[in-house]
N, C-alpha and C positions, 0 to 999 in steps of 0.2 A: 504494499499499499503506499508507495513513495516512502517519504519518512513520517507519514501520518500513522503513528504507531499507538495503539491502545495504551502501551506501557508508559508513553509520554503523559497521557492524560491521567493515568494511574498515578504517576509521580506527582502531577499537579494536584490531584485529590488528596494524596498525602500530605503535602504542603500545606494546603489550604485548611483541611481538616485539623491538622497539628496547630495552625495558628489560631483556630477558633478554639481549641483545647487551652491555650496558654492563658495564663493569668495576665493581668494588665501590666504587672511587674515584669513577668518573662518576656512579654511583647515589646516592652520598651528596651529590653536587652538584646533583641534582635538587631543584626547589623543592618544598616541602610541598604546594602546590597541584596539582602534577602528579598525585599519588595521588588527591586529591580530585576533580580533573576526571574521571579514569578511572572511578572509583566511581559518580559522578554520571552519566556517560554511559552506563555499565552499567545502573544503575537506571532511567534514561529509556527506555532501550531495552525494558526489562521492562514499564514502564508502557505503552509503545505497543503491545507484544505483548498486553497485557491489553485495552487499548481496542479494537484490532483484532478480538481474539477476541469480544469482548461485542458489538461492533456489526456483525459480519459476517452476512450472510444465510446461512440453514442450508445452502443449496446450494453454497456456496463454502468451507465449513468444511473439507471433505476436501482441497481445494487448499492452504488456509492452514495446515492442521495442522503441516506441517514447521516453520513460523515461530514456533510456539508453544512448542517444546521443543528443548533442546540434547541431541541423541543420544548425544554422547560424555561418559561420566561423568567422564572425565579433565578435559574442558574445563569441566563443571559444577562440579568441584572447584576448579578455578583460580578461577572466578568466586566461589565461597563463600569460599575463602581470602582473596582480596583484600578482599571486602567485610566478611568477619567480623575478620580479623587486621589488615587495613589496612597490610600490609608488602610493599613491593616487593621487598625482600631475600628474603623468604620465596617470592615468585613466582619470582625469578631462580634460587633453589636448587631449586625444584620441577620446573621444565621447561626443556629446551634451546631455544635460538633456532629451530632447525629443527623441533622437536616443536610449539612454540607456533603457529609459522606454519602448519603442516600442520594442526593441529587448527582453527584459525580459518579456513583455507581451505576445508575440507570445510563448515563450517557457512555460509560467505558463498557458496559454490556453491550450496547447498541453498535460500537465501534468493534468489539469482538465479533459480534454477529456479522457484521459486513465484511470484516476481514476474512472470516470463514467462507462467506459466499464468493469473494474474489478469488480465493484460493481455488475453490470448486470451478469457477469459471476459467481459471487459468489452466488448471489440469485438463479441463474438457477442451479447451482451445489447442493445448499442446498434443493431446491424443489424436485430435483431427489431422495434424501435420505429419504423423507417423504413416508410413507407406507399408 
């Protein structure tokens, strides 16, 4: 799946859930680079989604479509707030640990399913080339 790997979203899920679990004092001890790293990862994931969408054969777009959108408005808002407000404290006050984990898990599960479908399609296409 290009570099659009469900594992990258799993890492983001871990980071954001961990941030939600931190105390305010613990959050204050995080280096400034932590937020920058998360925002850069989220942006890179979006770039990979765009590259994958633009380079995908038309017959695979239906399978790939789940990779191009976040269905949860709540998760979309979390991403938007992180990128626009650049505030981990805001994130922590916006969503609970369990809710953050649940939202990301739904999305990661969707990506795993899409990756599995893409692998099946690739195997089918490769098998059709064998003489």
